[in-house]
C-alpha positions as CSV (number, residue, x, y, z in Angstrom):
1,M,7.0,-28.2,-14.5
2,Q,3.2,-28.2,-14.4
3,P,0.9,-25.9,-12.3
4,Q,0.0,-27.4,-9.0
5,S,-2.9,-26.8,-6.7
6,A,-2.5,-24.2,-4.0
7,T,-4.5,-26.5,-1.7
8,L,-1.8,-28.8,-0.2
9,P,-1.9,-31.4,2.5
10,E,-0.8,-29.9,5.9
11,P,2.6,-31.2,6.9
12,P,2.9,-32.5,10.5
13,V,4.1,-29.9,13.0
14,S,7.3,-30.7,14.7
15,S,9.3,-28.8,17.3
16,V,12.6,-30.6,16.7
17,S,15.0,-29.6,14.0
18,P,17.5,-32.2,12.9
19,A,20.9,-31.0,14.1
20,S,22.9,-32.9,11.5
21,S,21.0,-31.8,8.4
22,P,22.7,-29.0,6.3
23,E,21.0,-25.8,5.5
24,R,19.9,-25.5,1.8
25,V,20.1,-22.0,0.3
26,V,19.0,-20.9,-3.2
27,Q,21.6,-18.6,-4.7
28,F,22.4,-16.9,-8.0
29,T,25.9,-17.6,-9.1
30,G,25.7,-15.3,-12.1
31,P,23.1,-13.8,-14.4
32,R,20.4,-16.5,-15.0
33,Q,22.5,-19.1,-13.1
34,V,20.8,-20.7,-10.1
35,E,22.0,-23.4,-7.7
36,V,20.8,-24.8,-4.4
37,A,23.9,-24.8,-2.1
38,E,24.3,-26.7,1.2
39,H,25.7,-24.8,4.2
40,V,26.7,-26.0,7.7
41,R,24.0,-25.1,10.2
42,A,25.0,-22.2,12.4
43,D,24.5,-22.2,16.2
44,L,21.6,-20.0,17.4
45,P,23.0,-16.7,18.8
46,P,21.3,-14.9,21.7
47,G,18.2,-12.9,20.9
48,H,17.3,-15.0,17.9
49,L,14.8,-17.7,16.7
50,R,15.4,-20.6,14.4
51,V,12.6,-21.1,11.9
52,R,12.3,-24.1,9.6
53,T,10.9,-22.9,6.2
54,R,7.7,-24.4,4.8
55,Y,7.2,-22.1,1.8
56,S,9.0,-19.2,0.2
57,G,7.5,-17.1,-2.5
58,I,9.5,-15.9,-5.5
59,S,9.2,-12.2,-6.4
60,A,8.8,-11.9,-10.1
61,G,9.9,-8.2,-9.9
62,T,12.7,-7.3,-7.6
63,E,14.1,-10.8,-7.3
64,L,14.3,-11.3,-11.1
65,T,16.4,-8.1,-11.4
66,A,19.1,-10.0,-9.4
67,Y,18.5,-13.1,-11.4
68,R,18.9,-11.2,-14.7
69,G,21.7,-9.0,-13.6
70,T,19.9,-5.7,-13.9
71,N,19.6,-4.7,-10.3
72,P,21.4,-1.4,-9.5
73,Y,23.1,-2.9,-6.5
74,L,25.1,-5.1,-8.9
75,T,26.8,-2.1,-10.5
76,R,26.6,0.7,-7.8
77,T,26.7,1.1,-4.1
78,W,23.8,2.6,-2.1
79,D,24.9,5.2,0.5
80,P,22.3,4.9,3.2
81,E,23.4,8.2,4.9
82,A,23.3,10.3,1.8
83,R,20.5,8.2,0.3
84,L,22.3,8.2,-3.1
85,F,23.7,5.5,-5.3
86,R,27.5,5.9,-5.8
87,D,29.3,4.8,-8.9
88,G,32.2,2.5,-8.5
89,A,32.2,-0.8,-6.6
90,P,29.0,-2.8,-6.6
91,G,27.0,-3.1,-3.4
92,I,26.4,-6.8,-3.9
93,E,28.3,-9.4,-6.0
94,Y,27.6,-12.9,-7.1
95,P,26.9,-15.3,-5.6
96,V,23.7,-13.7,-4.4
97,A,22.3,-16.0,-1.7
98,G,18.8,-16.3,-0.3
99,W,17.1,-13.2,-1.8
100,G,13.5,-14.1,-1.0
101,Y,11.3,-11.9,1.1
102,S,8.1,-13.9,1.4
103,E,8.7,-16.7,3.8
104,V,6.6,-18.8,6.2
105,G,7.8,-21.5,8.5
106,E,7.8,-23.2,11.9
107,V,9.7,-22.0,14.9
108,V,12.0,-24.9,16.0
109,E,14.3,-23.2,18.4
110,V,14.2,-20.1,20.7
111,S,17.2,-18.6,22.3
112,S,17.0,-19.6,26.0
113,E,16.9,-16.0,27.4
114,L,13.8,-15.2,25.4
115,V,11.7,-18.1,26.7
116,G,8.6,-16.6,28.4
117,T,8.9,-13.2,26.8
118,A,5.5,-11.7,26.2
119,G,4.4,-11.9,22.6
120,M,7.4,-14.1,21.6
121,P,6.6,-17.0,19.3
122,V,7.4,-20.4,20.8
123,A,8.5,-23.7,19.3
124,G,5.9,-25.1,17.0
125,D,4.3,-21.7,16.1
126,L,3.9,-21.0,12.4
127,V,5.4,-17.5,11.6
128,W,5.8,-15.3,8.5
129,G,8.6,-13.0,7.8
130,I,11.8,-12.4,5.7
131,W,14.7,-14.7,5.9
132,G,15.2,-15.6,2.3
133,H,15.1,-18.8,0.2
134,R,16.7,-21.1,2.7
135,S,15.6,-24.2,4.5
136,E,15.8,-22.4,7.8
137,G,16.3,-18.9,9.0
138,I,18.0,-17.5,12.1
139,V,16.0,-14.4,12.7
140,P,16.3,-11.6,15.3
141,A,13.5,-12.1,17.8
142,E,12.2,-8.5,17.7
143,R,11.4,-9.0,14.0
144,M,9.1,-11.9,14.8
145,I,7.0,-10.5,17.5
146,G,3.4,-10.3,16.2
147,H,4.4,-12.5,13.2
148,T,2.5,-15.7,14.3
149,L,0.2,-16.7,11.5
150,P,-3.4,-15.7,12.2
151,S,-5.7,-18.5,13.3
152,G,-7.5,-20.3,10.4
153,L,-5.0,-19.3,7.7
154,E,-3.3,-22.0,5.7
155,P,0.5,-21.7,6.0
156,L,0.9,-20.8,2.3
157,A,-1.0,-17.6,2.9
158,G,1.8,-16.3,5.1
159,A,4.0,-16.1,2.1
160,F,1.9,-13.2,0.9
161,A,2.4,-10.8,3.8
162,R,5.1,-8.7,2.1
163,V,3.7,-8.6,-1.4
164,G,0.3,-7.8,0.0
165,A,1.9,-4.9,1.9
166,I,3.5,-3.6,-1.3
167,A,0.1,-3.5,-2.9
168,Y,-1.5,-2.0,0.2
169,N,1.2,0.7,0.3
170,A,0.5,1.8,-3.3
171,V,-3.2,2.0,-2.6
172,L,-2.7,4.2,0.5
173,A,-0.3,6.4,-1.4
174,G,-3.0,6.9,-4.0
175,D,-5.4,8.4,-1.4
176,I,-8.4,6.8,-3.0
177,H,-11.8,8.3,-2.4
178,L,-15.1,6.5,-2.7
179,G,-16.4,6.3,-6.3
180,E,-13.1,7.4,-7.9
181,D,-11.9,5.9,-11.2
182,V,-8.6,4.1,-10.8
183,T,-6.5,2.4,-13.4
184,V,-4.0,-0.3,-12.3
185,F,-1.2,-1.0,-14.8
186,G,0.2,-4.5,-14.4
187,Q,-1.7,-7.5,-13.3
188,G,0.9,-9.8,-11.9
189,V,0.6,-10.9,-8.3
190,I,1.1,-7.5,-6.8
191,G,-1.0,-5.8,-9.4
192,L,-3.9,-8.2,-8.8
193,L,-3.7,-7.5,-5.1
194,T,-3.6,-3.8,-5.9
195,T,-6.8,-4.2,-8.0
196,R,-8.6,-5.9,-5.2
197,L,-7.5,-3.5,-2.4
198,A,-8.4,-0.5,-4.6
199,Q,-11.8,-2.0,-5.2
200,L,-12.2,-2.7,-1.5
201,S,-11.3,1.0,-0.9
202,G,-14.3,2.2,-3.0
203,A,-12.7,2.6,-6.4
204,R,-14.1,1.7,-9.8
205,V,-11.0,-0.2,-11.2
206,T,-9.8,-0.6,-14.7
207,A,-7.1,-3.3,-14.9
208,V,-4.4,-3.1,-17.7
209,D,-2.0,-5.9,-18.7
210,A,-0.6,-7.4,-21.9
211,L,-1.8,-10.9,-21.0
212,D,-5.4,-11.8,-21.5
213,G,-5.2,-14.5,-18.8
214,R,-4.2,-12.0,-16.2
215,L,-7.0,-9.7,-17.2
216,E,-9.5,-12.5,-16.7
217,T,-8.1,-13.0,-13.2
218,A,-8.3,-9.3,-12.6
219,R,-12.1,-9.4,-13.0
220,H,-12.2,-12.1,-10.3
221,F,-10.2,-9.6,-8.1
222,G,-12.7,-6.8,-8.6
223,A,-11.8,-5.0,-11.8
224,H,-14.9,-3.3,-13.3
225,D,-13.2,-3.2,-16.7
226,T,-10.0,-4.6,-18.4
227,L,-7.8,-3.3,-21.2
228,N,-5.1,-5.1,-23.1
229,A,-2.0,-2.9,-23.3
230,R,-0.9,-4.4,-26.6
231,T,-4.2,-4.1,-28.5
232,D,-6.2,-1.3,-26.8
233,A,-5.5,2.5,-26.9
234,V,-5.5,2.6,-23.1
235,A,-5.5,6.3,-22.3
236,E,-8.2,7.0,-25.0
237,R,-10.4,4.1,-23.7
238,V,-10.0,5.3,-20.1
239,R,-11.1,8.8,-21.1
240,E,-14.1,7.5,-23.1
241,A,-15.2,5.5,-20.0
242,T,-14.9,8.6,-17.8
243,G,-16.8,11.1,-19.9
244,G,-13.6,12.5,-21.4
245,L,-12.1,13.4,-18.0
246,G,-9.6,10.6,-17.4
247,A,-8.9,8.5,-14.4
248,D,-8.6,10.2,-11.0
249,L,-5.7,7.9,-10.2
250,A,-3.4,5.4,-11.9
251,I,-1.2,2.9,-10.1
252,E,1.7,1.6,-12.1
253,I,3.0,-1.7,-10.6
254,S,4.7,-3.4,-13.6
255,G,8.0,-1.5,-13.5
256,A,7.9,-0.9,-17.3
257,Y,8.6,2.7,-18.4
258,P,6.1,2.6,-21.3
259,A,3.4,1.5,-18.8
260,L,4.3,4.4,-16.6
261,H,4.1,6.8,-19.5
262,E,0.6,5.4,-20.4
263,A,-0.4,5.8,-16.8
264,L,0.5,9.5,-16.9
265,R,-1.5,9.8,-20.2
266,S,-4.6,8.1,-18.7
267,V,-5.3,10.4,-15.7
268,A,-7.2,13.6,-15.6
269,A,-5.6,17.1,-15.5
270,G,-4.3,17.4,-11.9
271,G,-4.7,13.6,-11.5
272,R,-2.4,11.3,-9.5
273,V,-0.1,8.5,-10.6
274,V,1.5,6.2,-8.1
275,A,4.8,4.6,-9.4
276,S,5.2,1.4,-7.4
277,G,7.2,-0.7,-9.9
278,F,10.9,-1.3,-9.7
279,Y,12.2,0.5,-12.8
280,Q,15.5,-0.7,-14.4
281,G,17.9,1.2,-16.5
282,D,17.2,4.4,-18.5
283,G,13.6,5.6,-18.8
284,I,13.1,4.6,-22.5
285,G,9.5,5.2,-23.4
286,L,8.9,7.8,-20.7
287,R,8.4,11.3,-22.1
288,L,7.9,13.7,-19.2
289,G,7.4,16.7,-21.6
290,D,4.1,15.3,-22.9
291,E,1.0,14.7,-20.8
292,F,2.8,14.8,-17.4
293,H,3.9,18.3,-18.0
294,H,0.9,19.7,-19.8
295,N,-1.7,18.1,-17.4
296,R,0.2,18.9,-14.2
297,V,0.0,15.3,-13.1
298,Q,1.1,14.4,-9.6
299,L,3.7,11.6,-9.7
300,I,4.0,9.8,-6.4
301,C,6.5,7.1,-5.5
302,S,5.5,4.1,-3.4
303,Q,8.3,1.9,-2.1
304,I,8.0,-0.7,0.7
305,G,10.9,0.9,2.7
306,G,8.3,3.2,4.2
307,V,4.7,4.3,4.2
308,P,3.2,7.5,2.7
309,P,4.6,10.4,4.8
310,Q,1.2,11.8,5.6
311,L,0.3,8.5,7.3
312,S,3.5,7.8,9.1
313,N,2.1,8.8,12.5
314,R,-0.4,5.9,12.2
315,W,0.8,3.4,9.7
316,T,4.0,1.4,9.5
317,V,5.2,-1.4,7.2
318,E,4.4,-3.8,10.1
319,R,0.8,-2.6,10.2
320,L,0.5,-3.0,6.4
321,Q,1.6,-6.6,6.6
322,R,-0.5,-7.6,9.6
323,T,-3.6,-5.8,8.2
324,F,-3.2,-7.5,4.9
325,L,-3.1,-10.9,6.5
326,R,-6.1,-10.0,8.6
327,L,-8.0,-9.2,5.3
328,V,-7.0,-12.6,4.0
329,A,-8.1,-14.4,7.2
330,E,-11.4,-12.5,6.9
331,G,-12.0,-13.8,3.4
332,Q,-11.8,-10.3,1.8
333,V,-8.7,-11.2,-0.3
334,D,-8.2,-14.5,-2.0
335,V,-4.5,-15.4,-2.2
336,D,-5.0,-19.1,-3.0
337,A,-6.2,-18.1,-6.5
338,L,-2.8,-16.4,-7.1
339,V,-0.6,-19.5,-6.6
340,S,0.1,-21.1,-10.0
341,H,3.0,-23.4,-9.0
342,V,4.4,-24.9,-5.9
343,V,7.9,-26.2,-6.7
344,P,10.3,-28.4,-4.7
345,V,13.3,-26.3,-3.8
346,A,15.5,-28.7,-5.6
347,D,13.9,-27.5,-8.8
348,A,14.4,-23.8,-8.1
349,A,16.3,-23.2,-11.3
350,D,13.3,-24.3,-13.3
351,A,11.1,-21.9,-11.4
352,Y,13.2,-18.9,-12.4
353,V,13.3,-20.0,-16.0
354,L,9.5,-20.2,-16.0
355,L,9.1,-16.7,-14.6
356,D,11.8,-15.2,-16.8
357,E,10.9,-16.8,-20.1
358,R,7.2,-17.8,-19.9
359,P,5.5,-15.3,-17.6
360,A,2.1,-16.0,-19.2
361,E,2.2,-19.4,-17.7
362,A,2.7,-18.3,-14.1
363,L,1.5,-16.0,-11.3
364,Q,2.8,-16.7,-7.8
365,V,5.5,-19.4,-7.8
366,V,6.3,-20.8,-4.4
367,L,9.3,-22.8,-3.3
368,E,8.4,-25.7,-1.0
369,F,11.1,-26.8,1.5
């Protein structure tokens, strides 16, 4: 599977969905086992839209935890009222179907009672949202209001609404001030977007990753300096570059405990660290009795289930997503440069092997339906 250009010919727009064609769904049948299953198309219930998928972006973070079998939902149950994980029965079991969260597609059917509703997408509109790696989604209508793709954007850009919001959320949680030194750990897709958004927010950004190719891309996305996590003494180099002070803020986006520990080491006394990665298992490599304790570092969690509490009267996850796409439409963020592979859905298993085993060869991998 070779990298393909992000610039693709525009498929013709159709408002008719073939009633006889089965729905195709990407699912994990076990750890590192992927299949594309065919399901009978369901009737459209009241209050819903049917969307035919054009593209669906694969998450190289959260999604790979289900692919690899490390996701906590596979071994424990989340209690939403207590907001605790409970030991015992798993919350999800294999097969895990349609786990994507970065979809864009064409509305092909609208529930009859919704026709004419203000702000409601109509047949033929291109929309973005979350309905998973499936050839079509049946989506509650209220979730699609305001999700029509901004004018002038290529359809592929819509697949970045959610990952862009994750990066945006981390930047807002960091409370960046003009001229501050910010170190971003992890330069995958979300890390690169974080680097760009931090730079747009007025920060002087140092990008950290273990892959030189990603560090080169980070410079294109606004990094003032780059450090290789394998070969550079990151915390020491950050302090040298800041006159011995340390970074004002570090954002850790890779989900690796050693990276979170180095982020805590790299900031100034009383500095801030935003933990935005999805950390798995025990915290091996994280020593909270070291710099975190002695430098009184503020450790802040950023997770896309909500916005920073101090901003919740003005910001929502919806606003994060829409604002990010507006920045893309205005040319302030280049998402085309992040797409390394566009893969036919029939080859989905190969796409996961690539991301799992050869991450240096890929950035954003997109399934094409």
